[in-house]
Each structure stands twice: as structure tokens, then as C-alpha cells.
PDB file of N, CA, C and O in Angstrom:
ATOM      1  N   MET A   1      53.316   2.688  -5.783  1.00  0.00           N
ATOM      2  CA  MET A   1      54.174   1.524  -5.613  1.00  0.00           C
ATOM      3  C   MET A   1      53.759   0.487  -6.668  1.00  0.00           C
ATOM      4  O   MET A   1      52.584   0.141  -6.795  1.00  0.00           O
ATOM      5  N   GLU A   2      54.737   0.015  -7.403  1.00  0.00           N
ATOM      6  CA  GLU A   2      54.462  -0.954  -8.455  1.00  0.00           C
ATOM      7  C   GLU A   2      54.507  -2.380  -7.909  1.00  0.00           C
ATOM      8  O   GLU A   2      55.021  -2.630  -6.819  1.00  0.00           O
ATOM      9  N   LEU A   3      53.961  -3.296  -8.684  1.00  0.00           N
ATOM     10  CA  LEU A   3      53.860  -4.686  -8.254  1.00  0.00           C
ATOM     11  C   LEU A   3      55.229  -5.279  -7.944  1.00  0.00           C
ATOM     12  O   LEU A   3      55.367  -6.014  -6.967  1.00  0.00           O
ATOM     13  N   GLU A   4      56.239  -4.979  -8.749  1.00  0.00           N
ATOM     14  CA  GLU A   4      57.576  -5.531  -8.515  1.00  0.00           C
ATOM     15  C   GLU A   4      58.132  -5.108  -7.153  1.00  0.00           C
ATOM     16  O   GLU A   4      58.737  -5.913  -6.444  1.00  0.00           O
ATOM     17  N   GLU A   5      57.923  -3.845  -6.796  1.00  0.00           N
ATOM     18  CA  GLU A   5      58.374  -3.335  -5.505  1.00  0.00           C
ATOM     19  C   GLU A   5      57.603  -4.007  -4.361  1.00  0.00           C
ATOM     20  O   GLU A   5      58.180  -4.327  -3.322  1.00  0.00           O
ATOM     21  N   LEU A   6      56.303  -4.215  -4.559  1.00  0.00           N
ATOM     22  CA  LEU A   6      55.498  -4.879  -3.525  1.00  0.00           C
ATOM     23  C   LEU A   6      55.912  -6.331  -3.333  1.00  0.00           C
ATOM     24  O   LEU A   6      55.975  -6.822  -2.206  1.00  0.00           O
ATOM     25  N   LEU A   7      56.197  -7.017  -4.442  1.00  0.00           N
ATOM     26  CA  LEU A   7      56.664  -8.405  -4.331  1.00  0.00           C
ATOM     27  C   LEU A   7      58.002  -8.462  -3.601  1.00  0.00           C
ATOM     28  O   LEU A   7      58.264  -9.408  -2.858  1.00  0.00           O
ATOM     29  N   SER A   8      58.835  -7.472  -3.805  1.00  0.00           N
ATOM     30  CA  SER A   8      60.101  -7.389  -3.075  1.00  0.00           C
ATOM     31  C   SER A   8      59.844  -7.219  -1.584  1.00  0.00           C
ATOM     32  O   SER A   8      60.551  -7.804  -0.763  1.00  0.00           O
ATOM     33  N   LYS A   9      58.845  -6.425  -1.228  1.00  0.00           N
ATOM     34  CA  LYS A   9      58.499  -6.252   0.186  1.00  0.00           C
ATOM     35  C   LYS A   9      57.983  -7.555   0.785  1.00  0.00           C
ATOM     36  O   LYS A   9      58.314  -7.888   1.923  1.00  0.00           O
ATOM     37  N   LEU A  10      57.165  -8.301   0.020  1.00  0.00           N
ATOM     38  CA  LEU A  10      56.714  -9.617   0.498  1.00  0.00           C
ATOM     39  C   LEU A  10      57.919 -10.529   0.703  1.00  0.00           C
ATOM     40  O   LEU A  10      57.965 -11.298   1.663  1.00  0.00           O
ATOM     41  N   ASP A  11      58.882 -10.442  -0.189  1.00  0.00           N
ATOM     42  CA  ASP A  11      60.089 -11.252  -0.062  1.00  0.00           C
ATOM     43  C   ASP A  11      60.833 -10.902   1.229  1.00  0.00           C
ATOM     44  O   ASP A  11      61.364 -11.787   1.900  1.00  0.00           O
ATOM     45  N   GLN A  12      60.870  -9.615   1.575  1.00  0.00           N
ATOM     46  CA  GLN A  12      61.549  -9.189   2.800  1.00  0.00           C
ATOM     47  C   GLN A  12      60.847  -9.729   4.034  1.00  0.00           C
ATOM     48  O   GLN A  12      61.502 -10.230   4.948  1.00  0.00           O
ATOM     49  N   ILE A  13      59.519  -9.635   4.074  1.00  0.00           N
ATOM     50  CA  ILE A  13      58.835 -10.063   5.295  1.00  0.00           C
ATOM     51  C   ILE A  13      58.797 -11.579   5.423  1.00  0.00           C
ATOM     52  O   ILE A  13      58.658 -12.093   6.533  1.00  0.00           O
ATOM     53  N   GLN A  14      58.919 -12.309   4.314  1.00  0.00           N
ATOM     54  CA  GLN A  14      58.933 -13.764   4.410  1.00  0.00           C
ATOM     55  C   GLN A  14      60.167 -14.219   5.176  1.00  0.00           C
ATOM     56  O   GLN A  14      60.166 -15.298   5.768  1.00  0.00           O
ATOM     57  N   GLU A  15      61.216 -13.411   5.169  1.00  0.00           N
ATOM     58  CA  GLU A  15      62.408 -13.756   5.946  1.00  0.00           C
ATOM     59  C   GLU A  15      62.147 -13.691   7.446  1.00  0.00           C
ATOM     60  O   GLU A  15      62.939 -14.206   8.235  1.00  0.00           O
ATOM     61  N   ASP A  16      61.041 -13.062   7.846  1.00  0.00           N
ATOM     62  CA  ASP A  16      60.626 -13.035   9.258  1.00  0.00           C
ATOM     63  C   ASP A  16      59.699 -14.204   9.589  1.00  0.00           C
ATOM     64  O   ASP A  16      59.120 -14.252  10.674  1.00  0.00           O
ATOM     65  N   GLY A  17      59.561 -15.149   8.649  1.00  0.00           N
ATOM     66  CA  GLY A  17      58.712 -16.320   8.887  1.00  0.00           C
ATOM     67  C   GLY A  17      57.289 -16.136   8.398  1.00  0.00           C
ATOM     68  O   GLY A  17      56.404 -16.910   8.763  1.00  0.00           O
ATOM     69  N   VAL A  18      57.058 -15.128   7.581  1.00  0.00           N
ATOM     70  CA  VAL A  18      55.720 -14.840   7.086  1.00  0.00           C
ATOM     71  C   VAL A  18      55.396 -15.760   5.901  1.00  0.00           C
ATOM     72  O   VAL A  18      56.243 -16.052   5.056  1.00  0.00           O
ATOM     73  N   PHE A  19      54.152 -16.195   5.878  1.00  0.00           N
ATOM     74  CA  PHE A  19      53.614 -16.969   4.765  1.00  0.00           C
ATOM     75  C   PHE A  19      52.794 -16.010   3.913  1.00  0.00           C
ATOM     76  O   PHE A  19      51.867 -15.376   4.417  1.00  0.00           O
ATOM     77  N   ALA A  20      53.121 -15.896   2.629  1.00  0.00           N
ATOM     78  CA  ALA A  20      52.381 -15.038   1.718  1.00  0.00           C
ATOM     79  C   ALA A  20      51.867 -15.869   0.562  1.00  0.00           C
ATOM     80  O   ALA A  20      52.580 -16.713   0.021  1.00  0.00           O
ATOM     81  N   PHE A  21      50.624 -15.622   0.191  1.00  0.00           N
ATOM     82  CA  PHE A  21      49.942 -16.442  -0.817  1.00  0.00           C
ATOM     83  C   PHE A  21      49.104 -15.518  -1.692  1.00  0.00           C
ATOM     84  O   PHE A  21      48.314 -14.720  -1.188  1.00  0.00           O
ATOM     85  N   VAL A  22      49.280 -15.631  -2.999  1.00  0.00           N
ATOM     86  CA  VAL A  22      48.435 -14.915  -3.964  1.00  0.00           C
ATOM     87  C   VAL A  22      47.834 -15.951  -4.887  1.00  0.00           C
ATOM     88  O   VAL A  22      48.541 -16.785  -5.453  1.00  0.00           O
ATOM     89  N   LYS A  23      46.511 -15.891  -5.035  1.00  0.00           N
ATOM     90  CA  LYS A  23      45.821 -16.889  -5.852  1.00  0.00           C
ATOM     91  C   LYS A  23      44.895 -16.192  -6.832  1.00  0.00           C
ATOM     92  O   LYS A  23      44.233 -15.209  -6.498  1.00  0.00           O
ATOM     93  N   TRP A  24      44.860 -16.717  -8.048  1.00  0.00           N
ATOM     94  CA  TRP A  24      43.897 -16.273  -9.040  1.00  0.00           C
ATOM     95  C   TRP A  24      42.832 -17.353  -9.164  1.00  0.00           C
ATOM     96  O   TRP A  24      43.153 -18.527  -9.345  1.00  0.00           O
ATOM     97  N   ASP A  25      41.591 -16.967  -9.070  1.00  0.00           N
ATOM     98  CA  ASP A  25      40.490 -17.942  -9.138  1.00  0.00           C
ATOM     99  C   ASP A  25      39.623 -17.609 -10.347  1.00  0.00           C
ATOM    100  O   ASP A  25      38.788 -16.706 -10.297  1.00  0.00           O
ATOM    101  N   GLY A  26      39.831 -18.343 -11.422  1.00  0.00           N
ATOM    102  CA  GLY A  26      39.115 -18.092 -12.662  1.00  0.00           C
ATOM    103  C   GLY A  26      37.639 -18.422 -12.621  1.00  0.00           C
ATOM    104  O   GLY A  26      36.899 -18.049 -13.532  1.00  0.00           O
ATOM    105  N   GLU A  27      37.195 -19.113 -11.586  1.00  0.00           N
ATOM    106  CA  GLU A  27      35.775 -19.465 -11.515  1.00  0.00           C
ATOM    107  C   GLU A  27      34.937 -18.331 -10.970  1.00  0.00           C
ATOM    108  O   GLU A  27      33.719 -18.330 -11.151  1.00  0.00           O
ATOM    109  N   ARG A  28      35.548 -17.367 -10.311  1.00  0.00           N
ATOM    110  CA  ARG A  28      34.793 -16.221  -9.780  1.00  0.00           C
ATOM    111  C   ARG A  28      34.646 -15.146 -10.849  1.00  0.00           C
ATOM    112  O   ARG A  28      35.532 -14.971 -11.686  1.00  0.00           O
ATOM    113  N   SER A  29      33.536 -14.435 -10.822  1.00  0.00           N
ATOM    114  CA  SER A  29      33.338 -13.347 -11.772  1.00  0.00           C
ATOM    115  C   SER A  29      33.831 -12.000 -11.227  1.00  0.00           C
ATOM    116  O   SER A  29      34.166 -11.101 -11.998  1.00  0.00           O
ATOM    117  N   ILE A  30      33.873 -11.867  -9.910  1.00  0.00           N
ATOM    118  CA  ILE A  30      34.446 -10.667  -9.278  1.00  0.00           C
ATOM    119  C   ILE A  30      35.384 -11.117  -8.159  1.00  0.00           C
ATOM    120  O   ILE A  30      35.308 -12.250  -7.682  1.00  0.00           O
ATOM    121  N   ASN A  31      36.270 -10.206  -7.750  1.00  0.00           N
ATOM    122  CA  ASN A  31      37.249 -10.539  -6.705  1.00  0.00           C
ATOM    123  C   ASN A  31      37.970 -11.845  -7.015  1.00  0.00           C
ATOM    124  O   ASN A  31      38.007 -12.762  -6.195  1.00  0.00           O
ATOM    125  N   LYS A  32      38.535 -11.909  -8.197  1.00  0.00           N
ATOM    126  CA  LYS A  32      39.164 -13.144  -8.696  1.00  0.00           C
ATOM    127  C   LYS A  32      40.492 -13.472  -8.045  1.00  0.00           C
ATOM    128  O   LYS A  32      40.995 -14.585  -8.200  1.00  0.00           O
ATOM    129  N   LYS A  33      41.064 -12.538  -7.327  1.00  0.00           N
ATOM    130  CA  LYS A  33      42.368 -12.761  -6.704  1.00  0.00           C
ATOM    131  C   LYS A  33      42.208 -12.795  -5.193  1.00  0.00           C
ATOM    132  O   LYS A  33      41.379 -12.081  -4.629  1.00  0.00           O
ATOM    133  N   THR A  34      43.005 -13.626  -4.547  1.00  0.00           N
ATOM    134  CA  THR A  34      43.052 -13.699  -3.088  1.00  0.00           C
ATOM    135  C   THR A  34      44.474 -13.425  -2.621  1.00  0.00           C
ATOM    136  O   THR A  34      45.425 -14.011  -3.139  1.00  0.00           O
ATOM    137  N   VAL A  35      44.619 -12.548  -1.658  1.00  0.00           N
ATOM    138  CA  VAL A  35      45.915 -12.276  -1.046  1.00  0.00           C
ATOM    139  C   VAL A  35      45.822 -12.670   0.408  1.00  0.00           C
ATOM    140  O   VAL A  35      44.920 -12.238   1.125  1.00  0.00           O
ATOM    141  N   LEU A  36      46.771 -13.503   0.844  1.00  0.00           N
ATOM    142  CA  LEU A  36      46.815 -13.963   2.223  1.00  0.00           C
ATOM    143  C   LEU A  36      48.239 -13.738   2.729  1.00  0.00           C
ATOM    144  O   LEU A  36      49.206 -14.164   2.098  1.00  0.00           O
ATOM    145  N   ILE A  37      48.356 -13.071   3.863  1.00  0.00           N
ATOM    146  CA  ILE A  37      49.645 -12.865   4.516  1.00  0.00           C
ATOM    147  C   ILE A  37      49.438 -13.292   5.967  1.00  0.00           C
ATOM    148  O   ILE A  37      48.556 -12.779   6.656  1.00  0.00           O
ATOM    149  N   GLU A  38      50.253 -14.225   6.417  1.00  0.00           N
ATOM    150  CA  GLU A  38      50.081 -14.785   7.778  1.00  0.00           C
ATOM    151  C   GLU A  38      51.458 -15.004   8.400  1.00  0.00           C
ATOM    152  O   GLU A  38      52.415 -15.367   7.717  1.00  0.00           O
ATOM    153  N   LYS A  39      51.533 -14.780   9.684  1.00  0.00           N
ATOM    154  CA  LYS A  39      52.769 -15.080  10.426  1.00  0.00           C
ATOM    155  C   LYS A  39      52.444 -16.132  11.475  1.00  0.00           C
ATOM    156  O   LYS A  39      51.833 -15.827  12.500  1.00  0.00           O
ATOM    157  N   PRO A  40      52.852 -17.372  11.221  1.00  0.00           N
ATOM    158  CA  PRO A  40      52.588 -18.448  12.194  1.00  0.00           C
ATOM    159  C   PRO A  40      53.134 -18.101  13.573  1.00  0.00           C
ATOM    160  O   PRO A  40      54.177 -17.458  13.697  1.00  0.00           O
ATOM    161  N   GLY A  41      52.428 -18.527  14.593  1.00  0.00           N
ATOM    162  CA  GLY A  41      52.813 -18.266  15.969  1.00  0.00           C
ATOM    163  C   GLY A  41      52.346 -16.917  16.490  1.00  0.00           C
ATOM    164  O   GLY A  41      52.605 -16.559  17.639  1.00  0.00           O
ATOM    165  N   THR A  42      51.647 -16.166  15.625  1.00  0.00           N
ATOM    166  CA  THR A  42      51.079 -14.877  16.030  1.00  0.00           C
ATOM    167  C   THR A  42      49.599 -14.868  15.641  1.00  0.00           C
ATOM    168  O   THR A  42      49.108 -15.796  14.998  1.00  0.00           O
ATOM    169  N   ASP A  43      48.914 -13.827  16.033  1.00  0.00           N
ATOM    170  CA  ASP A  43      47.518 -13.657  15.635  1.00  0.00           C
ATOM    171  C   ASP A  43      47.361 -12.883  14.324  1.00  0.00           C
ATOM    172  O   ASP A  43      46.242 -12.585  13.906  1.00  0.00           O
ATOM    173  N   PHE A  44      48.492 -12.555  13.672  1.00  0.00           N
ATOM    174  CA  PHE A  44      48.410 -11.752  12.463  1.00  0.00           C
ATOM    175  C   PHE A  44      47.925 -12.587  11.274  1.00  0.00           C
ATOM    176  O   PHE A  44      48.497 -13.625  10.941  1.00  0.00           O
ATOM    177  N   LEU A  45      46.862 -12.102  10.654  1.00  0.00           N
ATOM    178  CA  LEU A  45      46.330 -12.718   9.440  1.00  0.00           C
ATOM    179  C   LEU A  45      45.681 -11.634   8.582  1.00  0.00           C
ATOM    180  O   LEU A  45      44.745 -10.962   9.015  1.00  0.00           O
ATOM    181  N   PHE A  46      46.181 -11.477   7.385  1.00  0.00           N
ATOM    182  CA  PHE A  46      45.567 -10.589   6.392  1.00  0.00           C
ATOM    183  C   PHE A  46      45.075 -11.451   5.264  1.00  0.00           C
ATOM    184  O   PHE A  46      45.857 -12.184   4.658  1.00  0.00           O
ATOM    185  N   ARG A  47      43.775 -11.379   4.965  1.00  0.00           N
ATOM    186  CA  ARG A  47      43.213 -12.136   3.839  1.00  0.00           C
ATOM    187  C   ARG A  47      42.157 -11.281   3.187  1.00  0.00           C
ATOM    188  O   ARG A  47      41.252 -10.764   3.841  1.00  0.00           O
ATOM    189  N   ARG A  48      42.293 -11.141   1.863  1.00  0.00           N
ATOM    190  CA  ARG A  48      41.303 -10.332   1.138  1.00  0.00           C
ATOM    191  C   ARG A  48      41.148 -10.880  -0.272  1.00  0.00           C
ATOM    192  O   ARG A  48      42.126 -11.222  -0.937  1.00  0.00           O
ATOM    193  N   ASP A  49      39.889 -10.956  -0.715  1.00  0.00           N
ATOM    194  CA  ASP A  49      39.571 -11.258  -2.103  1.00  0.00           C
ATOM    195  C   ASP A  49      39.452  -9.922  -2.803  1.00  0.00           C
ATOM    196  O   ASP A  49      38.895  -8.975  -2.247  1.00  0.00           O
ATOM    197  N   THR A  50      39.983  -9.835  -4.045  1.00  0.00           N
ATOM    198  CA  THR A  50      40.088  -8.540  -4.702  1.00  0.00           C
ATOM    199  C   THR A  50      40.191  -8.669  -6.208  1.00  0.00           C
ATOM    200  O   THR A  50      40.470  -9.742  -6.744  1.00  0.00           O
ATOM    201  N   ASP A  51      39.963  -7.563  -6.872  1.00  0.00           N
ATOM    202  CA  ASP A  51      40.306  -7.424  -8.286  1.00  0.00           C
ATOM    203  C   ASP A  51      41.467  -6.443  -8.436  1.00  0.00           C
ATOM    204  O   ASP A  51      41.970  -6.250  -9.543  1.00  0.00           O
ATOM    205  N   ASP A  52      41.892  -5.832  -7.358  1.00  0.00           N
ATOM    206  CA  ASP A  52      42.976  -4.829  -7.353  1.00  0.00           C
ATOM    207  C   ASP A  52      44.170  -5.387  -6.586  1.00  0.00           C
ATOM    208  O   ASP A  52      44.342  -5.108  -5.399  1.00  0.00           O
ATOM    209  N   LEU A  53      44.986  -6.172  -7.267  1.00  0.00           N
ATOM    210  CA  LEU A  53      46.096  -6.872  -6.622  1.00  0.00           C
ATOM    211  C   LEU A  53      47.094  -5.923  -5.991  1.00  0.00           C
ATOM    212  O   LEU A  53      47.509  -6.132  -4.851  1.00  0.00           O
ATOM    213  N   VAL A  54      47.487  -4.883  -6.712  1.00  0.00           N
ATOM    214  CA  VAL A  54      48.526  -3.959  -6.233  1.00  0.00           C
ATOM    215  C   VAL A  54      48.102  -3.297  -4.921  1.00  0.00           C
ATOM    216  O   VAL A  54      48.846  -3.333  -3.941  1.00  0.00           O
ATOM    217  N   ASN A  55      46.919  -2.699  -4.897  1.00  0.00           N
ATOM    218  CA  ASN A  55      46.470  -2.019  -3.679  1.00  0.00           C
ATOM    219  C   ASN A  55      46.211  -2.987  -2.532  1.00  0.00           C
ATOM    220  O   ASN A  55      46.381  -2.621  -1.369  1.00  0.00           O
ATOM    221  N   THR A  56      45.807  -4.199  -2.837  1.00  0.00           N
ATOM    222  CA  THR A  56      45.561  -5.186  -1.778  1.00  0.00           C
ATOM    223  C   THR A  56      46.865  -5.637  -1.149  1.00  0.00           C
ATOM    224  O   THR A  56      46.958  -5.732   0.075  1.00  0.00           O
ATOM    225  N   ILE A  57      47.871  -5.915  -1.961  1.00  0.00           N
ATOM    226  CA  ILE A  57      49.191  -6.273  -1.396  1.00  0.00           C
ATOM    227  C   ILE A  57      49.718  -5.090  -0.588  1.00  0.00           C
ATOM    228  O   ILE A  57      50.273  -5.277   0.495  1.00  0.00           O
ATOM    229  N   LYS A  58      49.550  -3.887  -1.101  1.00  0.00           N
ATOM    230  CA  LYS A  58      49.997  -2.684  -0.376  1.00  0.00           C
ATOM    231  C   LYS A  58      49.295  -2.601   0.987  1.00  0.00           C
ATOM    232  O   LYS A  58      49.937  -2.316   1.998  1.00  0.00           O
ATOM    233  N   ASP A  59      47.988  -2.849   1.014  1.00  0.00           N
ATOM    234  CA  ASP A  59      47.251  -2.864   2.283  1.00  0.00           C
ATOM    235  C   ASP A  59      47.779  -3.926   3.228  1.00  0.00           C
ATOM    236  O   ASP A  59      47.947  -3.668   4.420  1.00  0.00           O
ATOM    237  N   GLY A  60      48.044  -5.119   2.710  1.00  0.00           N
ATOM    238  CA  GLY A  60      48.539  -6.210   3.518  1.00  0.00           C
ATOM    239  C   GLY A  60      49.895  -5.908   4.147  1.00  0.00           C
ATOM    240  O   GLY A  60      50.117  -6.178   5.328  1.00  0.00           O
ATOM    241  N   VAL A  61      50.798  -5.347   3.348  1.00  0.00           N
ATOM    242  CA  VAL A  61      52.121  -4.967   3.870  1.00  0.00           C
ATOM    243  C   VAL A  61      51.969  -3.860   4.911  1.00  0.00           C
ATOM    244  O   VAL A  61      52.650  -3.872   5.937  1.00  0.00           O
ATOM    245  N   SER A  62      51.080  -2.906   4.648  1.00  0.00           N
ATOM    246  CA  SER A  62      50.860  -1.816   5.605  1.00  0.00           C
ATOM    247  C   SER A  62      50.316  -2.350   6.927  1.00  0.00           C
ATOM    248  O   SER A  62      50.774  -1.948   7.997  1.00  0.00           O
ATOM    249  N   GLU A  63      49.349  -3.248   6.855  1.00  0.00           N
ATOM    250  CA  GLU A  63      48.787  -3.839   8.089  1.00  0.00           C
ATOM    251  C   GLU A  63      49.867  -4.643   8.845  1.00  0.00           C
ATOM    252  O   GLU A  63      49.909  -4.625  10.075  1.00  0.00           O
ATOM    253  N   TYR A  64      50.734  -5.344   8.101  1.00  0.00           N
ATOM    254  CA  TYR A  64      51.850  -6.056   8.722  1.00  0.00           C
ATOM    255  C   TYR A  64      52.749  -5.073   9.451  1.00  0.00           C
ATOM    256  O   TYR A  64      53.117  -5.297  10.604  1.00  0.00           O
ATOM    257  N   ASN A  65      53.102  -3.982   8.780  1.00  0.00           N
ATOM    258  CA  ASN A  65      53.967  -2.975   9.383  1.00  0.00           C
ATOM    259  C   ASN A  65      53.360  -2.399  10.670  1.00  0.00           C
ATOM    260  O   ASN A  65      54.059  -2.223  11.668  1.00  0.00           O
ATOM    261  N   VAL A  66      52.073  -2.114  10.636  1.00  0.00           N
ATOM    262  CA  VAL A  66      51.404  -1.582  11.835  1.00  0.00           C
ATOM    263  C   VAL A  66      51.375  -2.625  12.945  1.00  0.00           C
ATOM    264  O   VAL A  66      51.679  -2.310  14.096  1.00  0.00           O
ATOM    265  N   TYR A  67      51.019  -3.849  12.619  1.00  0.00           N
ATOM    266  CA  TYR A  67      50.891  -4.913  13.617  1.00  0.00           C
ATOM    267  C   TYR A  67      52.225  -5.184  14.312  1.00  0.00           C
ATOM    268  O   TYR A  67      52.276  -5.359  15.529  1.00  0.00           O
ATOM    269  N   PHE A  68      53.292  -5.217  13.533  1.00  0.00           N
ATOM    270  CA  PHE A  68      54.600  -5.559  14.086  1.00  0.00           C
ATOM    271  C   PHE A  68      55.497  -4.330  14.294  1.00  0.00           C
ATOM    272  O   PHE A  68      56.688  -4.469  14.574  1.00  0.00           O
ATOM    273  N   SER A  69      54.920  -3.126  14.157  1.00  0.00           N
ATOM    274  CA  SER A  69      55.658  -1.875  14.341  1.00  0.00           C
ATOM    275  C   SER A  69      56.972  -1.877  13.570  1.00  0.00           C
ATOM    276  O   SER A  69      58.038  -1.575  14.107  1.00  0.00           O
ATOM    277  N   THR A  70      56.856  -2.232  12.275  1.00  0.00           N
ATOM    278  CA  THR A  70      58.014  -2.233  11.382  1.00  0.00           C
ATOM    279  C   THR A  70      57.737  -1.262  10.247  1.00  0.00           C
ATOM    280  O   THR A  70      56.664  -0.666  10.155  1.00  0.00           O
ATOM    281  N   ASN A  71      58.729  -1.123   9.394  1.00  0.00           N
ATOM    282  CA  ASN A  71      58.575  -0.274   8.213  1.00  0.00           C
ATOM    283  C   ASN A  71      59.263  -0.949   7.033  1.00  0.00           C
ATOM    284  O   ASN A  71      60.329  -0.530   6.581  1.00  0.00           O
ATOM    285  N   ILE A  72      58.620  -2.002   6.554  1.00  0.00           N
ATOM    286  CA  ILE A  72      59.181  -2.739   5.404  1.00  0.00           C
ATOM    287  C   ILE A  72      58.686  -2.071   4.137  1.00  0.00           C
ATOM    288  O   ILE A  72      59.022  -2.510   3.036  1.00  0.00           O
TER     289      ILE A  72
END
């Protein structure tokens, strides 16, 4: 799954009220990117610091799908 497809999936789940955040932190030497996916009003929160943005977003979307029994 390529980054463009994953960003499209984030776009789809944001329509369900999901907050998605990707941050690059140039001050860190490792795990320079942070991915956060949260759905207010629920206990769902995915947050991970990483150097592998594509697989981390993929993991976040997968965890969202499992938590909410969806297939985005």
C-alpha cells in the first residue's frame, strides 16, 4: 500500500469524526515522525513515533478497522 492510498484511507475515516495527525520532528535523531489517530468520544487512540511512515499509518488504519469492526 502506497502513501497516497493510505492518506486516502485517513481521509475516509476522518469523515467518521477521526482526528489524524502526522508530525515530523527534526530535533530527534530516530523516530522522527509521529502518527496519531484518535476518535473523540471513544477510547480509541493510536500514537506511534517512527521512521517508517507508510507502515505506521498502515498499522494505525488496521487498528482502527479492528477497533470499530470496519474495513476502510
